[in-house]
mmCIF file of the N, C-alpha and C atoms, coordinates in Angstrom:
data_MODEL
# 
_entry.id   MODEL 
# 
loop_
_atom_site.group_PDB 
_atom_site.id 
_atom_site.type_symbol 
_atom_site.label_atom_id 
_atom_site.label_alt_id 
_atom_site.label_comp_id 
_atom_site.label_asym_id 
_atom_site.label_entity_id 
_atom_site.label_seq_id 
_atom_site.pdbx_PDB_ins_code 
_atom_site.Cartn_x 
_atom_site.Cartn_y 
_atom_site.Cartn_z 
_atom_site.occupancy 
_atom_site.B_iso_or_equiv 
_atom_site.pdbx_formal_charge 
_atom_site.auth_seq_id 
_atom_site.auth_comp_id 
_atom_site.auth_asym_id 
_atom_site.auth_atom_id 
_atom_site.pdbx_PDB_model_num 
ATOM 1   N N  . MET A 1 1  ? -57.955 7.259   43.173 1.00 0.00 ? 1  MET A N  1 
ATOM 2   C CA . MET A 1 1  ? -56.821 6.372   43.570 1.00 0.00 ? 1  MET A CA 1 
ATOM 3   C C  . MET A 1 1  ? -56.089 5.965   42.215 1.00 0.00 ? 1  MET A C  1 
ATOM 4   N N  . SER A 1 2  ? -54.802 5.977   42.222 1.00 0.00 ? 2  SER A N  1 
ATOM 5   C CA . SER A 1 2  ? -54.050 5.657   41.075 1.00 0.00 ? 2  SER A CA 1 
ATOM 6   C C  . SER A 1 2  ? -54.303 4.164   40.680 1.00 0.00 ? 2  SER A C  1 
ATOM 7   N N  . SER A 1 3  ? -54.490 3.846   39.487 1.00 0.00 ? 3  SER A N  1 
ATOM 8   C CA . SER A 1 3  ? -54.766 2.417   39.116 1.00 0.00 ? 3  SER A CA 1 
ATOM 9   C C  . SER A 1 3  ? -53.515 1.577   39.338 1.00 0.00 ? 3  SER A C  1 
ATOM 10  N N  . LEU A 1 4  ? -52.326 2.168   39.460 1.00 0.00 ? 4  LEU A N  1 
ATOM 11  C CA . LEU A 1 4  ? -51.073 1.449   39.716 1.00 0.00 ? 4  LEU A CA 1 
ATOM 12  C C  . LEU A 1 4  ? -51.106 0.862   41.096 1.00 0.00 ? 4  LEU A C  1 
ATOM 13  N N  . PHE A 1 5  ? -51.772 1.445   42.002 1.00 0.00 ? 5  PHE A N  1 
ATOM 14  C CA . PHE A 1 5  ? -51.778 1.000   43.389 1.00 0.00 ? 5  PHE A CA 1 
ATOM 15  C C  . PHE A 1 5  ? -53.035 0.280   43.769 1.00 0.00 ? 5  PHE A C  1 
ATOM 16  N N  . TYR A 1 6  ? -54.016 0.385   42.933 1.00 0.00 ? 6  TYR A N  1 
ATOM 17  C CA . TYR A 1 6  ? -55.291 -0.247  43.192 1.00 0.00 ? 6  TYR A CA 1 
ATOM 18  C C  . TYR A 1 6  ? -55.267 -1.736  43.353 1.00 0.00 ? 6  TYR A C  1 
ATOM 19  N N  . ILE A 1 7  ? -54.490 -2.403  42.470 1.00 0.00 ? 7  ILE A N  1 
ATOM 20  C CA . ILE A 1 7  ? -54.363 -3.909  42.602 1.00 0.00 ? 7  ILE A CA 1 
ATOM 21  C C  . ILE A 1 7  ? -53.665 -4.264  43.830 1.00 0.00 ? 7  ILE A C  1 
ATOM 22  N N  . GLU A 1 8  ? -52.576 -3.498  44.214 1.00 0.00 ? 8  GLU A N  1 
ATOM 23  C CA . GLU A 1 8  ? -51.865 -3.827  45.470 1.00 0.00 ? 8  GLU A CA 1 
ATOM 24  C C  . GLU A 1 8  ? -52.857 -3.629  46.679 1.00 0.00 ? 8  GLU A C  1 
ATOM 25  N N  . LYS A 1 9  ? -53.618 -2.617  46.693 1.00 0.00 ? 9  LYS A N  1 
ATOM 26  C CA . LYS A 1 9  ? -54.608 -2.329  47.724 1.00 0.00 ? 9  LYS A CA 1 
ATOM 27  C C  . LYS A 1 9  ? -55.586 -3.458  47.914 1.00 0.00 ? 9  LYS A C  1 
ATOM 28  N N  . LEU A 1 10 ? -56.067 -3.878  46.694 1.00 0.00 ? 10 LEU A N  1 
ATOM 29  C CA . LEU A 1 10 ? -57.050 -5.065  46.739 1.00 0.00 ? 10 LEU A CA 1 
ATOM 30  C C  . LEU A 1 10 ? -56.450 -6.334  47.257 1.00 0.00 ? 10 LEU A C  1 
ATOM 31  N N  . GLY A 1 11 ? -55.133 -6.539  46.912 1.00 0.00 ? 11 GLY A N  1 
ATOM 32  C CA . GLY A 1 11 ? -54.478 -7.749  47.344 1.00 0.00 ? 11 GLY A CA 1 
ATOM 33  C C  . GLY A 1 11 ? -54.269 -7.724  48.883 1.00 0.00 ? 11 GLY A C  1 
ATOM 34  N N  . LYS A 1 12 ? -53.974 -6.558  49.435 1.00 0.00 ? 12 LYS A N  1 
ATOM 35  C CA . LYS A 1 12 ? -53.932 -6.486  50.925 1.00 0.00 ? 12 LYS A CA 1 
ATOM 36  C C  . LYS A 1 12 ? -55.211 -6.710  51.629 1.00 0.00 ? 12 LYS A C  1 
ATOM 37  N N  . LEU A 1 13 ? -56.282 -6.205  51.032 1.00 0.00 ? 13 LEU A N  1 
ATOM 38  C CA . LEU A 1 13 ? -57.567 -6.340  51.578 1.00 0.00 ? 13 LEU A CA 1 
ATOM 39  C C  . LEU A 1 13 ? -57.966 -7.883  51.475 1.00 0.00 ? 13 LEU A C  1 
ATOM 40  N N  . CYS A 1 14 ? -57.655 -8.507  50.392 1.00 0.00 ? 14 CYS A N  1 
ATOM 41  C CA . CYS A 1 14 ? -57.993 -9.884  50.277 1.00 0.00 ? 14 CYS A CA 1 
ATOM 42  C C  . CYS A 1 14 ? -57.221 -10.781 51.198 1.00 0.00 ? 14 CYS A C  1 
ATOM 43  N N  . THR A 1 15 ? -55.966 -10.371 51.424 1.00 0.00 ? 15 THR A N  1 
ATOM 44  C CA . THR A 1 15 ? -55.110 -11.169 52.434 1.00 0.00 ? 15 THR A CA 1 
ATOM 45  C C  . THR A 1 15 ? -55.731 -11.081 53.850 1.00 0.00 ? 15 THR A C  1 
ATOM 46  N N  . GLN A 1 16 ? -56.384 -10.064 54.205 1.00 0.00 ? 16 GLN A N  1 
ATOM 47  C CA . GLN A 1 16 ? -56.986 -9.989  55.457 1.00 0.00 ? 16 GLN A CA 1 
ATOM 48  C C  . GLN A 1 16 ? -58.123 -11.015 55.649 1.00 0.00 ? 16 GLN A C  1 
ATOM 49  N N  . ILE A 1 17 ? -58.730 -11.398 54.511 1.00 0.00 ? 17 ILE A N  1 
ATOM 50  C CA . ILE A 1 17 ? -59.803 -12.368 54.494 1.00 0.00 ? 17 ILE A CA 1 
ATOM 51  C C  . ILE A 1 17 ? -59.188 -13.726 54.511 1.00 0.00 ? 17 ILE A C  1 
ATOM 52  N N  . ASP A 1 18 ? -58.124 -14.026 53.688 1.00 0.00 ? 18 ASP A N  1 
ATOM 53  C CA . ASP A 1 18 ? -57.506 -15.297 53.700 1.00 0.00 ? 18 ASP A CA 1 
ATOM 54  C C  . ASP A 1 18 ? -56.098 -15.079 53.257 1.00 0.00 ? 18 ASP A C  1 
ATOM 55  N N  . THR A 1 19 ? -55.147 -15.578 54.118 1.00 0.00 ? 19 THR A N  1 
ATOM 56  C CA . THR A 1 19 ? -53.747 -15.347 53.905 1.00 0.00 ? 19 THR A CA 1 
ATOM 57  C C  . THR A 1 19 ? -53.220 -15.973 52.642 1.00 0.00 ? 19 THR A C  1 
ATOM 58  N N  . GLU A 1 20 ? -53.867 -16.890 52.054 1.00 0.00 ? 20 GLU A N  1 
ATOM 59  C CA . GLU A 1 20 ? -53.400 -17.607 50.863 1.00 0.00 ? 20 GLU A CA 1 
ATOM 60  C C  . GLU A 1 20 ? -53.345 -16.627 49.640 1.00 0.00 ? 20 GLU A C  1 
ATOM 61  N N  . PHE A 1 21 ? -54.122 -15.469 49.725 1.00 0.00 ? 21 PHE A N  1 
ATOM 62  C CA . PHE A 1 21 ? -54.122 -14.517 48.763 1.00 0.00 ? 21 PHE A CA 1 
ATOM 63  C C  . PHE A 1 21 ? -52.701 -13.950 48.509 1.00 0.00 ? 21 PHE A C  1 
ATOM 64  N N  . ALA A 1 22 ? -51.901 -13.914 49.616 1.00 0.00 ? 22 ALA A N  1 
ATOM 65  C CA . ALA A 1 22 ? -50.507 -13.356 49.593 1.00 0.00 ? 22 ALA A CA 1 
ATOM 66  C C  . ALA A 1 22 ? -49.649 -14.206 48.707 1.00 0.00 ? 22 ALA A C  1 
ATOM 67  N N  . THR A 1 23 ? -49.981 -15.462 48.436 1.00 0.00 ? 23 THR A N  1 
ATOM 68  C CA . THR A 1 23 ? -49.153 -16.299 47.627 1.00 0.00 ? 23 THR A CA 1 
ATOM 69  C C  . THR A 1 23 ? -49.302 -16.088 46.055 1.00 0.00 ? 23 THR A C  1 
ATOM 70  N N  . ILE A 1 24 ? -50.388 -15.276 45.695 1.00 0.00 ? 24 ILE A N  1 
ATOM 71  C CA . ILE A 1 24 ? -50.580 -15.057 44.314 1.00 0.00 ? 24 ILE A CA 1 
ATOM 72  C C  . ILE A 1 24 ? -49.936 -13.743 43.923 1.00 0.00 ? 24 ILE A C  1 
ATOM 73  N N  . PHE A 1 25 ? -49.301 -13.757 42.704 1.00 0.00 ? 25 PHE A N  1 
ATOM 74  C CA . PHE A 1 25 ? -48.568 -12.672 42.293 1.00 0.00 ? 25 PHE A CA 1 
ATOM 75  C C  . PHE A 1 25 ? -47.405 -12.284 43.219 1.00 0.00 ? 25 PHE A C  1 
ATOM 76  N N  . PRO A 1 26 ? -46.541 -13.319 43.575 1.00 0.00 ? 26 PRO A N  1 
ATOM 77  C CA . PRO A 1 26 ? -45.425 -13.036 44.433 1.00 0.00 ? 26 PRO A CA 1 
ATOM 78  C C  . PRO A 1 26 ? -44.447 -12.035 43.783 1.00 0.00 ? 26 PRO A C  1 
ATOM 79  N N  . LEU A 1 27 ? -43.847 -11.318 44.557 1.00 0.00 ? 27 LEU A N  1 
ATOM 80  C CA . LEU A 1 27 ? -42.856 -10.276 44.103 1.00 0.00 ? 27 LEU A CA 1 
ATOM 81  C C  . LEU A 1 27 ? -41.391 -10.611 44.530 1.00 0.00 ? 27 LEU A C  1 
ATOM 82  N N  . ASP A 1 28 ? -41.175 -11.973 44.556 1.00 0.00 ? 28 ASP A N  1 
ATOM 83  C CA . ASP A 1 28 ? -39.952 -12.421 45.096 1.00 0.00 ? 28 ASP A CA 1 
ATOM 84  C C  . ASP A 1 28 ? -38.741 -12.502 44.119 1.00 0.00 ? 28 ASP A C  1 
ATOM 85  N N  . ASN A 1 29 ? -38.932 -12.135 42.878 1.00 0.00 ? 29 ASN A N  1 
ATOM 86  C CA . ASN A 1 29 ? -37.767 -12.043 41.956 1.00 0.00 ? 29 ASN A CA 1 
ATOM 87  C C  . ASN A 1 29 ? -38.073 -11.049 40.847 1.00 0.00 ? 29 ASN A C  1 
ATOM 88  N N  . LYS A 1 30 ? -37.125 -10.715 40.098 1.00 0.00 ? 30 LYS A N  1 
ATOM 89  C CA . LYS A 1 30 ? -37.194 -9.616  39.024 1.00 0.00 ? 30 LYS A CA 1 
ATOM 90  C C  . LYS A 1 30 ? -38.293 -9.908  38.086 1.00 0.00 ? 30 LYS A C  1 
ATOM 91  N N  . PHE A 1 31 ? -38.378 -11.124 37.602 1.00 0.00 ? 31 PHE A N  1 
ATOM 92  C CA . PHE A 1 31 ? -39.429 -11.520 36.480 1.00 0.00 ? 31 PHE A CA 1 
ATOM 93  C C  . PHE A 1 31 ? -40.809 -11.290 37.128 1.00 0.00 ? 31 PHE A C  1 
ATOM 94  N N  . HIS A 1 32 ? -41.092 -11.859 38.409 1.00 0.00 ? 32 HIS A N  1 
ATOM 95  C CA . HIS A 1 32 ? -42.434 -11.650 39.023 1.00 0.00 ? 32 HIS A CA 1 
ATOM 96  C C  . HIS A 1 32 ? -42.782 -10.156 39.147 1.00 0.00 ? 32 HIS A C  1 
ATOM 97  N N  . ARG A 1 33 ? -41.778 -9.426  39.599 1.00 0.00 ? 33 ARG A N  1 
ATOM 98  C CA . ARG A 1 33 ? -42.063 -8.007  39.807 1.00 0.00 ? 33 ARG A CA 1 
ATOM 99  C C  . ARG A 1 33 ? -42.356 -7.295  38.454 1.00 0.00 ? 33 ARG A C  1 
ATOM 100 N N  . ARG A 1 34 ? -41.644 -7.619  37.436 1.00 0.00 ? 34 ARG A N  1 
ATOM 101 C CA . ARG A 1 34 ? -41.811 -7.045  36.186 1.00 0.00 ? 34 ARG A CA 1 
ATOM 102 C C  . ARG A 1 34 ? -43.271 -7.427  35.602 1.00 0.00 ? 34 ARG A C  1 
ATOM 103 N N  . CYS A 1 35 ? -43.656 -8.612  35.782 1.00 0.00 ? 35 CYS A N  1 
ATOM 104 C CA . CYS A 1 35 ? -44.953 -9.054  35.288 1.00 0.00 ? 35 CYS A CA 1 
ATOM 105 C C  . CYS A 1 35 ? -46.119 -8.358  36.127 1.00 0.00 ? 35 CYS A C  1 
ATOM 106 N N  . PHE A 1 36 ? -45.888 -8.256  37.366 1.00 0.00 ? 36 PHE A N  1 
ATOM 107 C CA . PHE A 1 36 ? -46.915 -7.494  38.141 1.00 0.00 ? 36 PHE A CA 1 
ATOM 108 C C  . PHE A 1 36 ? -46.998 -6.111  37.723 1.00 0.00 ? 36 PHE A C  1 
ATOM 109 N N  . ARG A 1 37 ? -45.955 -5.447  37.507 1.00 0.00 ? 37 ARG A N  1 
ATOM 110 C CA . ARG A 1 37 ? -45.989 -3.993  36.961 1.00 0.00 ? 37 ARG A CA 1 
ATOM 111 C C  . ARG A 1 37 ? -46.703 -3.952  35.607 1.00 0.00 ? 37 ARG A C  1 
ATOM 112 N N  . ARG A 1 38 ? -46.387 -4.979  34.753 1.00 0.00 ? 38 ARG A N  1 
ATOM 113 C CA . ARG A 1 38 ? -47.201 -5.004  33.406 1.00 0.00 ? 38 ARG A CA 1 
ATOM 114 C C  . ARG A 1 38 ? -48.608 -5.123  33.717 1.00 0.00 ? 38 ARG A C  1 
ATOM 115 N N  . LEU A 1 39 ? -49.057 -6.025  34.613 1.00 0.00 ? 39 LEU A N  1 
ATOM 116 C CA . LEU A 1 39 ? -50.464 -6.109  34.989 1.00 0.00 ? 39 LEU A CA 1 
ATOM 117 C C  . LEU A 1 39 ? -51.017 -4.835  35.469 1.00 0.00 ? 39 LEU A C  1 
ATOM 118 N N  . GLN A 1 40 ? -50.305 -4.184  36.363 1.00 0.00 ? 40 GLN A N  1 
ATOM 119 C CA . GLN A 1 40 ? -50.814 -2.904  36.821 1.00 0.00 ? 40 GLN A CA 1 
ATOM 120 C C  . GLN A 1 40 ? -51.028 -1.906  35.760 1.00 0.00 ? 40 GLN A C  1 
ATOM 121 N N  . ARG A 1 41 ? -50.027 -1.796  34.888 1.00 0.00 ? 41 ARG A N  1 
ATOM 122 C CA . ARG A 1 41 ? -50.116 -0.806  33.809 1.00 0.00 ? 41 ARG A CA 1 
ATOM 123 C C  . ARG A 1 41 ? -51.038 -1.217  32.662 1.00 0.00 ? 41 ARG A C  1 
ATOM 124 N N  . ALA A 1 42 ? -51.387 -2.447  32.546 1.00 0.00 ? 42 ALA A N  1 
ATOM 125 C CA . ALA A 1 42 ? -52.278 -2.944  31.433 1.00 0.00 ? 42 ALA A CA 1 
ATOM 126 C C  . ALA A 1 42 ? -53.620 -2.262  31.471 1.00 0.00 ? 42 ALA A C  1 
ATOM 127 N N  . TYR A 1 43 ? -54.168 -2.063  32.620 1.00 0.00 ? 43 TYR A N  1 
ATOM 128 C CA . TYR A 1 43 ? -55.530 -1.513  32.638 1.00 0.00 ? 43 TYR A CA 1 
ATOM 129 C C  . TYR A 1 43 ? -55.644 -0.284  31.795 1.00 0.00 ? 43 TYR A C  1 
ATOM 130 N N  . ILE A 1 44 ? -54.780 0.572   31.897 1.00 0.00 ? 44 ILE A N  1 
ATOM 131 C CA . ILE A 1 44 ? -54.801 1.877   31.125 1.00 0.00 ? 44 ILE A CA 1 
ATOM 132 C C  . ILE A 1 44 ? -54.024 1.710   29.763 1.00 0.00 ? 44 ILE A C  1 
ATOM 133 N N  . GLU A 1 45 ? -52.817 1.364   29.885 1.00 0.00 ? 45 GLU A N  1 
ATOM 134 C CA . GLU A 1 45 ? -51.925 1.496   28.737 1.00 0.00 ? 45 GLU A CA 1 
ATOM 135 C C  . GLU A 1 45 ? -52.347 0.453   27.590 1.00 0.00 ? 45 GLU A C  1 
ATOM 136 N N  . ALA A 1 46 ? -52.738 -0.729  27.959 1.00 0.00 ? 46 ALA A N  1 
ATOM 137 C CA . ALA A 1 46 ? -53.092 -1.693  26.890 1.00 0.00 ? 46 ALA A CA 1 
ATOM 138 C C  . ALA A 1 46 ? -54.154 -1.151  26.053 1.00 0.00 ? 46 ALA A C  1 
ATOM 139 N N  . ARG A 1 47 ? -55.031 -0.322  26.621 1.00 0.00 ? 47 ARG A N  1 
ATOM 140 C CA . ARG A 1 47 ? -56.175 0.156   25.861 1.00 0.00 ? 47 ARG A CA 1 
ATOM 141 C C  . ARG A 1 47 ? -55.872 1.436   25.090 1.00 0.00 ? 47 ARG A C  1 
ATOM 142 N N  . TYR A 1 48 ? -55.078 2.243   25.746 1.00 0.00 ? 48 TYR A N  1 
ATOM 143 C CA . TYR A 1 48 ? -54.864 3.648   25.185 1.00 0.00 ? 48 TYR A CA 1 
ATOM 144 C C  . TYR A 1 48 ? -53.480 3.958   24.698 1.00 0.00 ? 48 TYR A C  1 
ATOM 145 N N  . SER A 1 49 ? -52.523 3.104   24.828 1.00 0.00 ? 49 SER A N  1 
ATOM 146 C CA . SER A 1 49 ? -51.233 3.456   24.416 1.00 0.00 ? 49 SER A CA 1 
ATOM 147 C C  . SER A 1 49 ? -50.706 2.357   23.453 1.00 0.00 ? 49 SER A C  1 
ATOM 148 N N  . GLU A 1 50 ? -50.130 2.833   22.290 1.00 0.00 ? 50 GLU A N  1 
ATOM 149 C CA . GLU A 1 50 ? -49.609 1.879   21.378 1.00 0.00 ? 50 GLU A CA 1 
ATOM 150 C C  . GLU A 1 50 ? -48.249 1.396   21.827 1.00 0.00 ? 50 GLU A C  1 
ATOM 151 N N  . HIS A 1 51 ? -47.736 1.974   22.922 1.00 0.00 ? 51 HIS A N  1 
ATOM 152 C CA . HIS A 1 51 ? -46.371 1.594   23.342 1.00 0.00 ? 51 HIS A CA 1 
ATOM 153 C C  . HIS A 1 51 ? -46.369 0.435   24.434 1.00 0.00 ? 51 HIS A C  1 
ATOM 154 N N  . TYR A 1 52 ? -47.567 -0.009  24.860 1.00 0.00 ? 52 TYR A N  1 
ATOM 155 C CA . TYR A 1 52 ? -47.676 -1.044  25.894 1.00 0.00 ? 52 TYR A CA 1 
ATOM 156 C C  . TYR A 1 52 ? -47.179 -2.375  25.248 1.00 0.00 ? 52 TYR A C  1 
ATOM 157 N N  . GLU A 1 53 ? -46.264 -2.999  25.902 1.00 0.00 ? 53 GLU A N  1 
ATOM 158 C CA . GLU A 1 53 ? -45.723 -4.278  25.442 1.00 0.00 ? 53 GLU A CA 1 
ATOM 159 C C  . GLU A 1 53 ? -45.762 -5.318  26.509 1.00 0.00 ? 53 GLU A C  1 
ATOM 160 N N  . ILE A 1 54 ? -45.918 -6.659  26.153 1.00 0.00 ? 54 ILE A N  1 
ATOM 161 C CA . ILE A 1 54 ? -45.851 -7.674  27.034 1.00 0.00 ? 54 ILE A CA 1 
ATOM 162 C C  . ILE A 1 54 ? -45.327 -8.832  26.216 1.00 0.00 ? 54 ILE A C  1 
ATOM 163 N N  . THR A 1 55 ? -44.533 -9.708  26.848 1.00 0.00 ? 55 THR A N  1 
ATOM 164 C CA . THR A 1 55 ? -44.062 -10.900 26.071 1.00 0.00 ? 55 THR A CA 1 
ATOM 165 C C  . THR A 1 55 ? -44.953 -12.010 26.258 1.00 0.00 ? 55 THR A C  1 
ATOM 166 N N  . VAL A 1 56 ? -44.779 -13.072 25.490 1.00 0.00 ? 56 VAL A N  1 
ATOM 167 C CA . VAL A 1 56 ? -45.630 -14.248 25.490 1.00 0.00 ? 56 VAL A CA 1 
ATOM 168 C C  . VAL A 1 56 ? -45.256 -14.913 26.942 1.00 0.00 ? 56 VAL A C  1 
ATOM 169 N N  . GLU A 1 57 ? -44.047 -14.892 27.333 1.00 0.00 ? 57 GLU A N  1 
ATOM 170 C CA . GLU A 1 57 ? -43.666 -15.520 28.638 1.00 0.00 ? 57 GLU A CA 1 
ATOM 171 C C  . GLU A 1 57 ? -44.349 -14.739 29.754 1.00 0.00 ? 57 GLU A C  1 
ATOM 172 N N  . GLU A 1 58 ? -44.371 -13.516 29.811 1.00 0.00 ? 58 GLU A N  1 
ATOM 173 C CA . GLU A 1 58 ? -45.019 -12.708 30.815 1.00 0.00 ? 58 GLU A CA 1 
ATOM 174 C C  . GLU A 1 58 ? -46.503 -12.934 30.848 1.00 0.00 ? 58 GLU A C  1 
ATOM 175 N N  . LEU A 1 59 ? -47.042 -12.970 29.671 1.00 0.00 ? 59 LEU A N  1 
ATOM 176 C CA . LEU A 1 59 ? -48.535 -13.166 29.551 1.00 0.00 ? 59 LEU A CA 1 
ATOM 177 C C  . LEU A 1 59 ? -48.871 -14.565 30.034 1.00 0.00 ? 59 LEU A C  1 
ATOM 178 N N  . ALA A 1 60 ? -48.116 -15.554 29.743 1.00 0.00 ? 60 ALA A N  1 
ATOM 179 C CA . ALA A 1 60 ? -48.338 -16.964 30.180 1.00 0.00 ? 60 ALA A CA 1 
ATOM 180 C C  . ALA A 1 60 ? -48.301 -17.046 31.691 1.00 0.00 ? 60 ALA A C  1 
ATOM 181 N N  . TYR A 1 61 ? -47.241 -16.436 32.273 1.00 0.00 ? 61 TYR A N  1 
ATOM 182 C CA . TYR A 1 61 ? -47.103 -16.367 33.758 1.00 0.00 ? 61 TYR A CA 1 
ATOM 183 C C  . TYR A 1 61 ? -48.326 -15.660 34.358 1.00 0.00 ? 61 TYR A C  1 
ATOM 184 N N  . LEU A 1 62 ? -48.717 -14.572 33.857 1.00 0.00 ? 62 LEU A N  1 
ATOM 185 C CA . LEU A 1 62 ? -49.857 -13.805 34.480 1.00 0.00 ? 62 LEU A CA 1 
ATOM 186 C C  . LEU A 1 62 ? -51.166 -14.588 34.230 1.00 0.00 ? 62 LEU A C  1 
ATOM 187 N N  . GLU A 1 63 ? -51.289 -15.259 33.186 1.00 0.00 ? 63 GLU A N  1 
ATOM 188 C CA . GLU A 1 63 ? -52.514 -16.140 32.984 1.00 0.00 ? 63 GLU A CA 1 
ATOM 189 C C  . GLU A 1 63 ? -52.565 -17.192 34.083 1.00 0.00 ? 63 GLU A C  1 
ATOM 190 N N  . GLY A 1 64 ? -51.432 -17.785 34.401 1.00 0.00 ? 64 GLY A N  1 
ATOM 191 C CA . GLY A 1 64 ? -51.449 -18.828 35.476 1.00 0.00 ? 64 GLY A CA 1 
ATOM 192 C C  . GLY A 1 64 ? -51.791 -18.217 36.789 1.00 0.00 ? 64 GLY A C  1 
ATOM 193 N N  . GLU A 1 65 ? -51.174 -17.065 37.131 1.00 0.00 ? 65 GLU A N  1 
ATOM 194 C CA . GLU A 1 65 ? -51.574 -16.448 38.416 1.00 0.00 ? 65 GLU A CA 1 
ATOM 195 C C  . GLU A 1 65 ? -53.095 -16.036 38.454 1.00 0.00 ? 65 GLU A C  1 
ATOM 196 N N  . VAL A 1 66 ? -53.588 -15.511 37.376 1.00 0.00 ? 66 VAL A N  1 
ATOM 197 C CA . VAL A 1 66 ? -54.991 -15.119 37.297 1.00 0.00 ? 66 VAL A CA 1 
ATOM 198 C C  . VAL A 1 66 ? -55.830 -16.379 37.496 1.00 0.00 ? 66 VAL A C  1 
ATOM 199 N N  . GLN A 1 67 ? -55.510 -17.562 36.925 1.00 0.00 ? 67 GLN A N  1 
ATOM 200 C CA . GLN A 1 67 ? -56.246 -18.740 37.136 1.00 0.00 ? 67 GLN A CA 1 
ATOM 201 C C  . GLN A 1 67 ? -56.222 -19.242 38.590 1.00 0.00 ? 67 GLN A C  1 
ATOM 202 N N  . LYS A 1 68 ? -55.044 -19.001 39.178 1.00 0.00 ? 68 LYS A N  1 
ATOM 203 C CA . LYS A 1 68 ? -54.887 -19.349 40.643 1.00 0.00 ? 68 LYS A CA 1 
ATOM 204 C C  . LYS A 1 68 ? -55.853 -18.442 41.483 1.00 0.00 ? 68 LYS A C  1 
ATOM 205 N N  . LEU A 1 69 ? -55.770 -17.132 41.128 1.00 0.00 ? 69 LEU A N  1 
ATOM 206 C CA . LEU A 1 69 ? -56.580 -16.131 41.870 1.00 0.00 ? 69 LEU A CA 1 
ATOM 207 C C  . LEU A 1 69 ? -58.088 -16.517 41.738 1.00 0.00 ? 69 LEU A C  1 
ATOM 208 N N  . LYS A 1 70 ? -58.474 -16.900 40.451 1.00 0.00 ? 70 LYS A N  1 
ATOM 209 C CA . LYS A 1 70 ? -59.888 -17.221 40.237 1.00 0.00 ? 70 LYS A CA 1 
ATOM 210 C C  . LYS A 1 70 ? -60.313 -18.384 41.128 1.00 0.00 ? 70 LYS A C  1 
ATOM 211 N N  . GLY A 1 71 ? -59.479 -19.368 41.158 1.00 0.00 ? 71 GLY A N  1 
ATOM 212 C CA . GLY A 1 71 ? -59.827 -20.696 41.939 1.00 0.00 ? 71 GLY A CA 1 
ATOM 213 C C  . GLY A 1 71 ? -59.851 -20.278 43.434 1.00 0.00 ? 71 GLY A C  1 
ATOM 214 N N  . LEU A 1 72 ? -58.991 -19.493 43.961 1.00 0.00 ? 72 LEU A N  1 
ATOM 215 C CA . LEU A 1 72 ? -59.043 -19.154 45.333 1.00 0.00 ? 72 LEU A CA 1 
ATOM 216 C C  . LEU A 1 72 ? -60.278 -18.278 45.623 1.00 0.00 ? 72 LEU A C  1 
ATOM 217 N N  . VAL A 1 73 ? -60.513 -17.267 44.803 1.00 0.00 ? 73 VAL A N  1 
ATOM 218 C CA . VAL A 1 73 ? -61.743 -16.504 44.997 1.00 0.00 ? 73 VAL A CA 1 
ATOM 219 C C  . VAL A 1 73 ? -62.986 -17.332 45.106 1.00 0.00 ? 73 VAL A C  1 
ATOM 220 N N  . GLU A 1 74 ? -63.139 -18.247 44.187 1.00 0.00 ? 74 GLU A N  1 
ATOM 221 C CA . GLU A 1 74 ? -64.247 -19.153 44.230 1.00 0.00 ? 74 GLU A CA 1 
ATOM 222 C C  . GLU A 1 74 ? -64.291 -19.981 45.436 1.00 0.00 ? 74 GLU A C  1 
ATOM 223 N N  . ARG A 1 75 ? -63.195 -20.557 45.860 1.00 0.00 ? 75 ARG A N  1 
ATOM 224 C CA . ARG A 1 75 ? -63.129 -21.373 47.088 1.00 0.00 ? 75 ARG A CA 1 
ATOM 225 C C  . ARG A 1 75 ? -63.491 -20.495 48.311 1.00 0.00 ? 75 ARG A C  1 
ATOM 226 N N  . VAL A 1 76 ? -62.904 -19.349 48.467 1.00 0.00 ? 76 VAL A N  1 
ATOM 227 C CA . VAL A 1 76 ? -63.112 -18.570 49.665 1.00 0.00 ? 76 VAL A CA 1 
ATOM 228 C C  . VAL A 1 76 ? -64.608 -18.125 49.646 1.00 0.00 ? 76 VAL A C  1 
ATOM 229 N N  . CYS A 1 77 ? -65.014 -17.647 48.540 1.00 0.00 ? 77 CYS A N  1 
ATOM 230 C CA . CYS A 1 77 ? -66.407 -17.093 48.452 1.00 0.00 ? 77 CYS A CA 1 
ATOM 231 C C  . CYS A 1 77 ? -67.505 -18.227 48.772 1.00 0.00 ? 77 CYS A C  1 
ATOM 232 N N  . LEU A 1 78 ? -67.300 -19.349 48.200 1.00 0.00 ? 78 LEU A N  1 
ATOM 233 C CA . LEU A 1 78 ? -68.204 -20.475 48.437 1.00 0.00 ? 78 LEU A CA 1 
ATOM 234 C C  . LEU A 1 78 ? -68.184 -20.869 49.899 1.00 0.00 ? 78 LEU A C  1 
ATOM 235 N N  . GLY A 1 79 ? -66.923 -20.873 50.435 1.00 0.00 ? 79 GLY A N  1 
ATOM 236 C CA . GLY A 1 79 ? -66.807 -21.225 51.940 1.00 0.00 ? 79 GLY A CA 1 
ATOM 237 C C  . GLY A 1 79 ? -67.614 -20.283 52.744 1.00 0.00 ? 79 GLY A C  1 
ATOM 238 N N  . ARG A 1 80 ? -67.518 -19.063 52.492 1.00 0.00 ? 80 ARG A N  1 
ATOM 239 C CA . ARG A 1 80 ? -68.218 -18.017 53.218 1.00 0.00 ? 80 ARG A CA 1 
ATOM 240 C C  . ARG A 1 80 ? -69.725 -18.020 53.020 1.00 0.00 ? 80 ARG A C  1 
ATOM 241 N N  . VAL A 1 81 ? -70.163 -18.330 51.876 1.00 0.00 ? 81 VAL A N  1 
ATOM 242 C CA . VAL A 1 81 ? -71.589 -18.424 51.598 1.00 0.00 ? 81 VAL A CA 1 
ATOM 243 C C  . VAL A 1 81 ? -72.174 -19.624 52.307 1.00 0.00 ? 81 VAL A C  1 
ATOM 244 N N  . GLN A 1 82 ? -71.390 -20.793 52.314 1.00 0.00 ? 82 GLN A N  1 
ATOM 245 C CA . GLN A 1 82 ? -71.890 -22.026 52.808 1.00 0.00 ? 82 GLN A CA 1 
ATOM 246 C C  . GLN A 1 82 ? -71.845 -22.074 54.322 1.00 0.00 ? 82 GLN A C  1 
ATOM 247 N N  . SER A 1 83 ? -71.112 -21.203 54.974 1.00 0.00 ? 83 SER A N  1 
ATOM 248 C CA . SER A 1 83 ? -70.932 -21.208 56.401 1.00 0.00 ? 83 SER A CA 1 
ATOM 249 C C  . SER A 1 83 ? -71.990 -20.360 57.127 1.00 0.00 ? 83 SER A C  1 
# 
């Protein structure tokens, strides 16, 4: 499976477990879509290509989304373990 679509597929699977996952990494404007594409490409390009670029603003936004994702994963997983 292409790494570009793997994150999208995981997101759809997570949304089946809890719909709040759909609120993380929204694609509702050009900046959000560009940041998500950078995240998708980062897995390969950031390690193997000297041409991968990301701005401080994009990185800060993605860091915030990753923190939201981490919190949601912890909450959902703990809820399932405790039930």
